[in-house]
C-alpha positions in Angstrom: 126.8 72.7 112.1 129.8 72.6 110.4 129.6 76.2 109.3 129.1 77.7 111.9 131.6 75.9 114.1 134.1 76.8 111.4 133.3 80.5 112.0 133.2 79.9 115.8 137.1 78.9 115.2 137.8 82.1 112.5 136.2 83.8 115.1 139.0 82.9 117.4 141.7 83.0 115.3 141.6 86.7 113.9 144.0 89.1 115.1 144.5 92.5 114.9 147.5 91.8 112.8 145.3 89.9 110.6 142.9 92.7 110.5 145.8 95.5 109.7 147.7 93.3 107.2 144.5 92.5 105.2 141.7 95.0 105.5 139.1 93.2 103.4 135.8 92.1 104.0 135.1 89.1 103.0 131.5 87.4 102.3 130.5 83.7 101.5 127.2 82.9 100.2 127.2 79.0 101.1 124.9 76.2 99.7 123.6 73.4 101.0 123.3 72.2 105.2 124.5 75.2 107.0 124.2 77.3 104.0 123.2 81.1 103.2 125.3 83.9 104.2 128.1 84.2 105.5 131.2 86.5 106.4 134.9 87.6 107.7 135.2 91.2 108.6 138.7 91.7 108.4 138.7 95.1 107.7 137.3 96.9 110.9 138.4 97.2 114.5 139.1 93.8 115.6 137.7 91.7 113.1 134.6 89.6 113.3 133.0 86.8 111.9 129.3 85.3 111.4 126.1 84.1 110.0 124.5 87.2 107.8 125.7 90.1 106.0 129.1 92.1 107.0 128.9 95.0 108.5 129.6 96.9 105.7 129.9 96.3 102.2 131.7 93.4 100.9 135.3 93.6 98.7 135.6 90.0 98.1 132.1 87.9 97.7 132.6 83.7 97.4 130.4 81.3 96.5 130.6 77.8 96.9 128.8 75.0 98.9 128.9 74.5 102.1 130.5 71.3 102.0 133.4 72.8 100.1 133.8 75.4 102.8 134.5 73.3 105.7 137.1 71.3 103.4 138.6 74.4 102.3 138.6 76.0 106.0 139.8 72.5 107.0 142.6 72.1 104.7 141.3 69.6 103.2 140.7 71.5 100.0 143.3 74.1 98.4 141.7 77.1 97.5 143.3 77.7 94.5 142.2 74.1 93.5 138.8 74.8 94.4 138.9 78.1 91.9 140.3 76.4 89.3 138.3 73.3 89.1 134.7 75.8 89.3 133.6 74.8 92.6 134.8 78.0 94.0 133.6 81.7 92.4 134.8 84.6 93.2 133.8 88.0 92.7 135.6 91.2 93.8 139.4 92.3 94.8 141.2 89.2 93.7 144.2 90.3 95.2 142.4 90.3 98.6 141.0 86.9 98.0 145.0 86.0 97.9 145.6 87.5 100.6 142.6 85.5 102.8 144.2 82.2 101.3 147.6 83.1 102.9 145.6 83.6 106.3 144.3 80.0 106.2 
């Protein structure tokens, strides 16, 4: 589905530079089609992204619908707007959440 495709793209886009500059683990709790728990690891080794729990405890947990997640990662929804309008809930390290937004 679109969520799995998005994570494939993210996985392919992760660079060692992203990992060095970000140093964070992001967990996504998505509701709706293709939902569930997903993660982006920008802390360990070369980084990774995928379905399920992150390999170590997440620094930031983001909750949103899978439809909004796909919109956000395809540039159709700005993370700041999603957050302000309540479509995106963020728990944890806000500074790291902002770093991820810059990477997008």
